[in-house]
LUMSE-633004 format. One line per 8 residues: their letters; for each residue x, y, z of N, C-alpha, C, CB. Coordinates in nm, 4 decimals. Glycine has a CB too. Layout:
<torses>
a	X/Y/Z/X/Y/Z/X/Y/Z/X/Y/Z | ...
</torses>
This chain:
<torses>
xxxxxxxx	0.0821/-0.1188/0.0000/0.0000/0.0000/0.0000/0.0863/0.1249/0.0000/-0.0933/0.0000/0.1195 | 0.2014/0.1195/0.0656/0.2878/0.2372/0.0683/0.3439/0.2654/-0.0707/0.4023/0.2179/0.1693 | 0.3616/0.1604/-0.1529/0.4073/0.1824/-0.2895/0.3058/0.2630/-0.3685/0.4341/0.0495/-0.3587 | 0.1780/0.2340/-0.3496/0.0725/0.3081/-0.4176/0.0712/0.4526/-0.3705/-0.0643/0.2426/-0.3934 | 0.0863/0.4723/-0.2405/0.0885/0.6087/-0.1859/0.2062/0.6879/-0.2400/0.0942/0.6053/-0.0332 | 0.3229/0.6264/-0.2453/0.4399/0.6976/-0.2963/0.4276/0.7225/-0.4460/0.5677/0.6188/-0.2665 | 0.3669/0.6295/-0.5183/0.3452/0.6489/-0.6619/0.2509/0.7669/-0.6866/0.2879/0.5202/-0.7259 | 0.1405/0.7709/-0.6134/0.0458/0.8810/-0.6294/0.1095/1.0131/-0.5895/-0.0802/0.8559/-0.5463
xxxxxxxx	0.1891/1.0124/-0.4839/0.2569/1.1363/-0.4421/0.3526/1.1846/-0.5498/0.3333/1.1148/-0.3100 | 0.4278/1.0949/-0.6109/0.5218/1.1373/-0.7146/0.4480/1.1873/-0.8389/0.6157/1.0217/-0.7519 | 0.3374/1.1226/-0.8747/0.2572/1.1705/-0.9879/0.1993/1.3070/-0.9561/0.1439/1.0709/-1.0218 | 0.1505/1.3239/-0.8353/0.0944/1.4526/-0.7930/0.1994/1.5630/-0.7977/0.0365/1.4416/-0.6515 | 0.3205/1.5307/-0.7553/0.4286/1.6304/-0.7607/0.4604/1.6708/-0.9047/0.5553/1.5754/-0.6929 | 0.4600/1.5736/-0.9952/0.4842/1.6037/-1.1366/0.3717/1.6901/-1.1918/0.4972/1.4736/-1.2190 | 0.2487/1.6550/-1.1553/0.1338/1.7304/-1.2056/0.1313/1.8730/-1.1516/0.0045/1.6594/-1.1690 | 0.1852/1.8954/-1.0343/0.1899/2.0311/-0.9783/0.2759/2.1236/-1.0636/0.2436/2.0278/-0.8349
xxxxxxxx	0.3723/2.0674/-1.1347/0.4594/2.1481/-1.2204/0.3934/2.1831/-1.3531/0.5895/2.0746/-1.2461 | 0.2830/2.1164/-1.3864/0.2130/2.1413/-1.5122/0.1339/2.2707/-1.5014/0.1196/2.0231/-1.5484 | 0.1638/2.3653/-1.5871/0.0963/2.4949/-1.5822/-0.0461/2.4873/-1.6362/0.1756/2.5980/-1.6609 | -0.0797/2.3813/-1.7062/-0.2134/2.3661/-1.7616/-0.3174/2.3249/-1.6585/-0.2108/2.2658/-1.8717 | -0.2713/2.2772/-1.5440/-0.3633/2.2363/-1.4382/-0.3628/2.3417/-1.3288/-0.3246/2.0971/-1.3809 | -0.4801/2.3856/-1.2903/-0.4863/2.4895/-1.1874/-0.5671/2.4396/-1.0681/-0.5482/2.6197/-1.2442 | -0.5006/2.3792/-0.9765/-0.5673/2.3386/-0.8534/-0.5755/2.1882/-0.8358/-0.7044/2.3959/-0.8496 | -0.6001/2.1525/-0.7098/-0.6083/2.0108/-0.6744/-0.7271/1.9424/-0.7398/-0.6167/1.9948/-0.5241
xxxxxxxx	-0.8355/2.0150/-0.7601/-0.9532/1.9557/-0.8224/-0.9231/1.9012/-0.9602/-1.0642/2.0570/-0.8311 | -0.8536/1.9782/-1.0408/-0.8179/1.9317/-1.1745/-0.7168/1.8190/-1.1697/-0.7630/2.0461/-1.2570 | -0.6230/1.8262/-1.0768/-0.5234/1.7189/-1.0652/-0.5896/1.5877/-1.0249/-0.4147/1.7568/-0.9627 | -0.6833/1.5936/-0.9318/-0.7531/1.4723/-0.8881/-0.8339/1.4149/-1.0033/-0.8451/1.5019/-0.7673 | -0.9012/1.5021/-1.0776/-0.9795/1.4554/-1.1918/-0.8908/1.3878/-1.2956/-1.0551/1.5719/-1.2555 | -0.7783/1.4485/-1.3275/-0.6874/1.3911/-1.4261/-0.6270/1.2598/-1.3768/-0.5765/1.4904/-1.4594 | -0.5914/1.2545/-1.2498/-0.5338/1.1329/-1.1925/-0.6370/1.0191/-1.1927/-0.4834/1.1597/-1.0485 | -0.7602/1.0496/-1.1578/-0.8653/0.9478/-1.1594/-0.8870/0.8960/-1.3013/-0.9969/1.0048/-1.1024
xxxxxxxx	-0.8847/0.9857/-1.3989/-0.9039/0.9455/-1.5385/-0.7885/0.8559/-1.5845/-0.9150/1.0701/-1.6300 | -0.6661/0.8910/-1.5488/-0.5511/0.8091/-1.5869/-0.5599/0.6706/-1.5238/-0.4202/0.8779/-1.5457 | -0.5993/0.6632/-1.3969/-0.6132/0.5338/-1.3307/-0.7227/0.4506/-1.3958/-0.6430/0.5528/-1.1819 | -0.8347/0.5139/-1.4307/-0.9432/0.4436/-1.4991/-0.8947/0.3851/-1.6310/-1.0618/0.5380/-1.5234 | -0.8236/0.4657/-1.7093/-0.7744/0.4179/-1.8383/-0.6748/0.3036/-1.8216/-0.7099/0.5321/-1.9157 | -0.5904/0.3116/-1.7201/-0.4934/0.2055/-1.6942/-0.5641/0.0751/-1.6567/-0.3966/0.2476/-1.5821 | -0.6659/0.0841/-1.5730/-0.7408/-0.0343/-1.5329/-0.8115/-0.0962/-1.6532/-0.8426/0.0009/-1.4234 | -0.8731/-0.0128/-1.7371/-0.9422/-0.0634/-1.8555/-0.8433/-0.1283/-1.9530/-1.0188/0.0504/-1.9253
xxxxxxxx	-0.7257/-0.0702/-1.9683/-0.6242/-0.1281/-2.0561/-0.5802/-0.2648/-2.0042/-0.5030/-0.0339/-2.0681 | -0.5580/-0.2751/-1.8740/-0.5183/-0.4037/-1.8157/-0.6264/-0.5090/-1.8332/-0.4861/-0.3870/-1.6678 | -0.7526/-0.4700/-1.8143/-0.8630/-0.5650/-1.8333/-0.8718/-0.6097/-1.9781/-0.9960/-0.5027/-1.7897 | -0.8533/-0.5170/-2.0697/-0.8580/-0.5504/-2.2116/-0.7449/-0.6465/-2.2490/-0.8497/-0.4228/-2.2967 | -0.6267/-0.6202/-2.1975/-0.5130/-0.7083/-2.2259/-0.5347/-0.8472/-2.1675/-0.3837/-0.6483/-2.1703 | -0.5869/-0.8548/-2.0461/-0.6076/-0.9875/-1.9856/-0.7187/-1.0633/-2.0578/-0.6419/-0.9741/-1.8354 | -0.8219/-0.9932/-2.1028/-0.9287/-1.0578/-2.1791/-0.8755/-1.1111/-2.3113/-1.0442/-0.9598/-2.2041 | -0.7945/-1.0309/-2.3784/-0.7346/-1.0745/-2.5043/-0.6462/-1.1960/-2.4821/-0.6536/-0.9610/-2.5679
xxxxxxxx	-0.5667/-1.1945/-2.3772/-0.4799/-1.3077/-2.3449/-0.5620/-1.4332/-2.3177/-0.3918/-1.2749/-2.2235 | -0.6695/-1.4190/-2.2403/-0.7536/-1.5348/-2.2097/-0.8197/-1.5923/-2.3351/-0.8605/-1.4961/-2.1081 | -0.8620/-1.5038/-2.4236/-0.9232/-1.5515/-2.5475/-0.8221/-1.6270/-2.6336/-0.9821/-1.4340/-2.6263 | -0.6988/-1.5768/-2.6394/-0.5960/-1.6436/-2.7177/-0.5593/-1.7792/-2.6583/-0.4725/-1.5559/-2.7272 | -0.5467/-1.7853/-2.5263/-0.5064/-1.9110/-2.4637/-0.6212/-2.0105/-2.4612/-0.4558/-1.8862/-2.3219 | -0.7448/-1.9649/-2.4641/-0.8598/-2.0559/-2.4637/-0.8676/-2.1323/-2.5947/-0.9906/-1.9785/-2.4396 | -0.8183/-2.0769/-2.7020/-0.8206/-2.1447/-2.8311/-0.7321/-2.2689/-2.8307/-0.7762/-2.0495/-2.9414 | -0.6270/-2.2653/-2.7497/-0.5324/-2.3759/-2.7469/-0.5667/-2.4803/-2.6409/-0.3933/-2.3233/-2.7230
x	-0.6640/-2.4519/-2.5590/-0.6985/-2.5445/-2.4501/-0.7834/-2.6604/-2.4974/-0.7712/-2.4710/-2.3401
</torses>
């Protein structure tokens, strides 16, 4: 869990340097969107992998 906390803190620090984001509200929104996209990508990859391996079973 501490790895997740440190990862989010480092991402937040990077986002604070972005002049296009003004405030914690926008940073939280962008971070939530990035996490959502990452989760969806992982699910898509695992589904594709399962479909490929099911053909050989």
